[in-house]
N, C-alpha and C positions, 0 to 999 in steps of 0.2 A: 312277717307280712307278706302276703300274696298281692300282688299289684292288683290293683282294681280297675276294671274297665267299665270306663263309660261311653253309651254311645249319646250323642247328639243328632235327632232326627227333624234336619230343617235346619235351613241357613241364614240368610242373611243377616240385618245387623243384630237383634238378637241370640241366631247360633253360634256367630264369629265374635259376638264380643263373649260370648261364651265360655266359648272355645279356648280363646287367647287368656279371658282373664283366669281362670281355672288351670291353665298350664301354666301362668306365669307365679299363682299364688301357691299352687300343688307340688310345682316338680322345681325342681331343681337338677342344672347343668351334670351334674356327675348323678343326682338320684332323682329316679323316675318315680313316684309312688303309684300314680293315676296313671292309667293308658288310655288317650284321650281321643276319640272319631267321630267324626261326624259326617253323615250323609246326606244331600241332599239331592231332589231333581231336578234334574234341565229343564224340565217340562212344566214346572211349578214356578211363578211368579213374585218380583215381591210385590210389597204393597208402597215402600220407597216416599211413602208423603212427610213423614215423621219427622222435620229435618231441625225443629229448634230444641233446645236440651238446657238445664240447669248446672249450677258449676261443681255436682257429685261431676261432671263426665271429666273436667281436669285431673281429678284423683284417679278415677280409673284409666286412662290414658299415660298416666305417670306407674299405676302400677303393671298394666303390662308392658309398660320400658319401652315410649314408642319416643323418640323426640317431638316436642310437639307440634315446630315450624313443619316438619315432615308430614305429620299426622293433619296439620291440616289442610298443606297444599295438596298433601293426594284427596282429601275427602273435599274440595272444593268449598273449605272453611272460612269462616269471619268469624266475628266478636259477636257475644250479644251481653250488654248489658241490665237490659228491662226488658218490658215488655209495657207499651205504651198500647191504651185500650180507648179506642173513638167511639162515640156514641152508645156507651152503654148504660152511662143514668140516663141520657134526653141527649135526644140530636146535637150536633153540635158541640159536644161536650168531651174532655179527654181527661185521662189522670194515667201514671205512672207507675208503673209496680217495679221498682227495680232489684240490686240484688244488694248492693250495698248502704249500709245503716249508717249512721256514727254512732261512736261507741256510747253507751248508758246505761247508769247501773240499773240494779231488780226492779227498785221503783222509778221506771223511767214514766215521767206526769206529760212526753211531750204531746200524746193524742189529746190531754182534758187541755192543755196550754193553747193548742191550736182551737180546738174547740169553744173555748173561750173569746178566739178573736173576732175579728174581721174575716177571718178566713181568707183575704186578700192574694197570699201567695198560695198556693195549695199544696197539700198538707208533708204532701216526699218532698217538697225541697225545701223543707225545713229539717229534717231529719237525717235527707241523702242530696251528696253532691252530683249527682245520676242523672238524674234528669235532664238538667243542666248540661253537663256532660255532653248525653245526648243528643240535643237539640243542637248542640255543639256540632253534633258529628264527630269525635274521635276517641279513637281508641281506646281502650282501659289500660293499657300496658304501650311500652316502645321495643323496639326491637331488641335493645339491648337488656333487660331485663331478663333476669334464667327463668328456663321453662316452667310452664303449669303458676308463675308467681307477678305481682304487680303491685302497687297501691291500691287496687279495686279488685272486689270480689267480679269473676267474671262468668260467664259462660258461651257457647257455641251454635252455631250457624252450621248446622253438616249436611252433607248430599251423603242418606241411609245405604245408598247402592255404593257409592263408594268408598264409605267407609268399612262396608260389611267387606268388597275387596280388599282394600288395605289390612286388615284384618284376618282375613284371610290366608295374604302371602307372611304375614308377622308369624302365626300361629304352627304354618305348615313349616316356616326354614326353624323351627323348634322342637318338632317334633310330634307336633298335631295329626293324626293322617285324614284323608282328604276323601269321602269318596262319592260318587256318582251314582245316582237310582231311585227310583221310583220305587216306594214301598208298599205293595200289595198285600203283607198279611202282618202281622201281630202271633205271635205266639206265646203262651205263658204255661209258665210253670204247674204244679198241681193245686201250691198254694193260693194261686191268681197273679201272682207277682208275670212281669212280662222274662220271658227269656230270652227272645230276640226277635228279630224282624226280618219280611225274606223279599226280595224287590222282585218286580218283573221280568229281570233276567237273569234272575236264579243263586243271584248271591243272598246267603242266608248270616247276618250279624250276632252274634249274641255279646252280652257284656252283665255285667252286676246292677248299673244305675242306668238308666234312660231319661233324658232332656227333650224332651216334646217343647220343638222349637218350629210347628208346622202352622203356627201361624194362625187363623183364624178355621184352618182344618181343624186342628185337635184331638188329630190321629190317634193320636197314641191314650190323652188325657180321657178324651170323650170318646170319641167312637168306640177307643178297645177295653180302658177300664171303666165308660160307662159313672164318670164323677160329673155330679151336676152343676149347674152353673145358677148365680145366685142375681136375679136381674135389677137392673138401676134405670130400667126405663120410669119407672115409676115419677123420680127425680131428676135424671136427667131424659130432655127430651129429643133429643138430636139422633138420626140413626145412619144419615150420609151426608155424604161429600162430594163435591167435583172439584178436581185440582188440576194445575194448567201449571208447567215450566215453563219461564219466561225468560228468554236469555238477550243478554244486553245487546245483541246485534240486529237483536227486534226493537227492543227498548230502554234505554237505560236511563232511567229519573235522577241522573245528575251525583248520584253519591250513594255509597252500600250502607245503607243506614248500620249503625252498630247496637240496631234492638228489635225487637220483633214486633208486629201492628198487629191489633185485632181488631176488627170494624165489623160494631153491631151493623147486619141489615135487616130484611125488612121478616124472616124467619132464622136467624142464627150467626153467622158471623162468619167475616173471613179474616185468614190468615195470611202474612205477606213477609215474607224471611227473605233476603238479601245473601246472599251466596256469595262467591269469590268470583265464578264467571254466569250467574244466571240469578231469578225469583224463583221464587216455588212460591203458590198461592193459589189459598181454595175457600172451598164455602164450604162449609161446617150447617146443616141445616135439618130441620124437622122434617120428613114426606108427608106427614099429617095432617101439613098446611102446606106444604108445596111440593109440588110435582118436578120430577127431574130436567124436565125440558125447561121449565119455568127456573130450577133455579141456576142452570147452567145461562143461562137467559141474563138473570141476573147477576151472575159473577162477572159476565165478557162489559157488560153495561158498565160495571163499576171501574174495573179494569181499564174498559177504555180502548178506542178501534186499533192498536195493535197486539191485538187479541183474535182478532178476526180469522186467522188464518191456524192458529196455533190451536193442534187436538186438545183435547180437555178429557182425565180421564174420573169417569164412576164408580163409587164405593158405597157398598153396605155394609154396615155393624153393628154389633151387637154389644147393648152396653151394659157392664157387669161384669164378675170375676167368676173364679173358679169357686165353688166350695172346699174343695179342697188343695190347694196348688202342687204339692206335694202328697202323692197318693200308693201308698205300697213302694214301690222301685222305681217309680217316676216322678219328675218333676217335672210343671208345665211351665216353660218361662216366655216373655213376651206377649203373643195377642193368644196367644193360647192359653195362659193366665186371667187375661182380661184387657178391657181395653174401656178408657175414661176417655172421652174427648180432649181431645191435646191444649185445652186451653191456655194451662198453665207447664204446658211442652215437659208434660211427665212421663210420656212413654218410652221413652229410654232409659229414664234414670228407674223403671220401676223393672225395665231387663238387667242395672247396674247393681239396684238392691238385693233385686233374688237372686244374682251367680254370687255377689257377694256375699250373701249369709247363707247360703249354699255349701260354700268352701268355708265357713265356721262351724259350720254345723254336717260337714262329708261323713255320711257312712263308711269310715275305713274297715267296720264287719260290719255282720250280717241282721244284725238288731238293727231297724231304721225308727223302730215305732215313734217311741223318746224323741228323736230328735227332725222327725218329718212334722208332731206335736209342734213343736217349738216353731220350728221355721215356718207353718202354717198361720200360728200366730203373729206373728209380724208382719208376716209380706200382707192378710188379711188385714189386717190394723191399715197399717197404709194403704190399702185400695180405700177402705171406710174414711180417710183421712182426706183421703186427695177429692172422692163424693163429696165430703161436707165445703169443702173452698171450692170447687167448682162449683155449687151449687149457689155458695156466697154472692157470686157475681151476677145470676138471675135475678135472687130476690130481695136484691137490692134496688134493680132499675125503675126506673120511671116514663119508661114507653106504655104505650097505650094503645101506639097507633096501628098494632095490627093483634090477630087473635093469637099470635105465638106469645108476644110479649106479655099479654094479659094473661096465658093459664101460667106463662114460668113464676109470675107473683102468688098466686093462691099457695095457703099453708098448706095443704094437702102435697104440694109438687117441696117440700122442704124438710126434708130427715129431720129425725126427732131430736138427733146430739145438737144440730146447728138452731133452731128453733131455740132449745133449753138457754144455749152460749149466748145467741142474739137476744133473748130476753133476758140475762143476768147485763149485758152488754151496755142495756136503758139505763144501768146506773152505775157504771163501774167502766172504765175503760180496759180494752185488752190487757193480762198483764201476764207475769210470766208463770206463776201459780195457776193461770188456768189452762194447761198441758203438762202433761206431766210423762208423755211418752221420750224418754231420752235419744229415740230417731226419728224423729217426729223430721219431712220435710219441714211444713207449714207452722211460724210459729206465732205468737202473737205480734210483731212485729209486723209480720206478712197480712196477717190481718188484717192491721191498721190501713195499710196501704190501702186495701181495697175498698175499706169499710168508709174511709176518708176518702177515698179518691170519688166515692160514691155518694157520699155526703151523708152520710148514718146520722142521723140522731139530729139536723140541719134545724128542721122544724122545732124539735123541744129547745134547742138553746135560744132559739128565735125569739121561742115565745117569753122566753124567763126577760127580756126588756132588757132596755139600759141600752148604754154606746158602747160595745167592744173597741178593744184596742186595736191599733195595727198590728198583725201577726208581725210578730218578730222569727228573722232566722238566727240563730247562732252563733258568734263567733267560732264557733269551731266549725262549721259547716261551712260560712261567708269565708274563712283562711284559706280553710282544705279546698275551698271550690277557686281562690285563685293558683293556691300553690299549682293545682293541676292543668289548671288551662296556662300556664304556664313552662309545662313540661310534655302533656302527653300529645299528640299529632293525630289530625287527620286518619280517619279508618282507611279511607283508602290509600293514604301513604303509607302508612303501616304494611298492610296486606303487599304494596309494591316493593317495599323494602325490605321487609319481612319474608316474602314468597319467593321473591324475583320477579323480575318483567312480564313472563308470561300472565299475572293477575293488575298490569295496569289497565284502565280504559281509558280511552277517550272520550270523551264526553261534547255535547253538540248537538242544539236541537233535536234532544230525546232520543238520539242515535249515540248508539258505541257501536266498538270493535275491542274484543278480548284476541288479546295474542296469545297465543296458546302455542 
């Protein structure tokens, strides 16, 4: 069987995760089945704002074959154990969506038990120890734990650009070819398949399979192959962002949080991500309700005076997905495949899922039709799943202080699948059988974190009357929390011990210096 030629057009985190993962899975040191080339333009900047991840990145990095501490140090990485949602239900409220959930059988009654109580303890703290550990500011593991393993589920905060540079080094050291050039022309076979690309300086590169990692440009899948786009803006109103990088020598809040913070503002929400050497922050908003200058001013006011001299980057995006992520001999991965606002840190997950699925369905023969159809079903289902889960955060709010928050609660802003589930969950709590997809990202457990964090069914339960018993924290949760507090160490201490002196931060009066 002849070696298959793969050309990845576009670099960044999507391109280099794809290249490194495909090489690790499809090739062996003494037997290369796939010849992988990546071409990227030095003239095209990276987006580089999606820096929070979900636990799948651990398996991706393990599969690629890079030591965890090396990966974290190179990518400015820190740990993420949860997302803390602030001011989403109403101003002054907050809840956690953690990764950990104490073991429970299929007939898990934790949600019903919590609803029947006086709810004096947040729901998440009755089934998970991570909300309390996040408040404690500890890491989810100690340096002595093996790579990518620990007593708790966890993910990372990473600098996406540094992650891409690290994977570039790993992939090219193992045989992936790296070219630089600005693609100006896409050529086709008579049957419509892509045959090759031509660069501004006259290079012509042919391949059997082309992977479009050109971001929002969508050079191959949209501009050349004319594959349509399914618009999600009916359900998700945010279409803009303004982002800033805050070095710790400008401002250090006292500790690097081992969780992401998502704070609702007037017309959207702000992310706050604590990396090893800086914070990443940005405001995702709807341009229908807020202009760009006002959004940047609101972000700076929210962050404080330390951002006055920091540059801000403005972004526009189209929310939705590609109608066919794999069309003919071209697969779109990353932003060329679609975009959903990063409220649950799903951007890099969709890249990981896409390349892992592509490796499963890799076309070693000329006939790609059946493989593409199966692949597209898997990827499209994930976009639809993520759409529903993101809308869940908006439609349960009780905020009405701006036209934006009033608009997102309207029935026409809720996809039909989600409306049907919410109606069903008025009579039963989310359960295992409500979800049938074996590779779904969000389960009934994750839905419960958001629903009960947003006080779903509060009025109905309260109307039932009677004196509700105090909320009970099961012994397996309280005992596990006590054990973890006796073992785990502060997040900052982990970064300093595991990654080296370069990651020590001196705090004092809100300022810091990072030794690098």
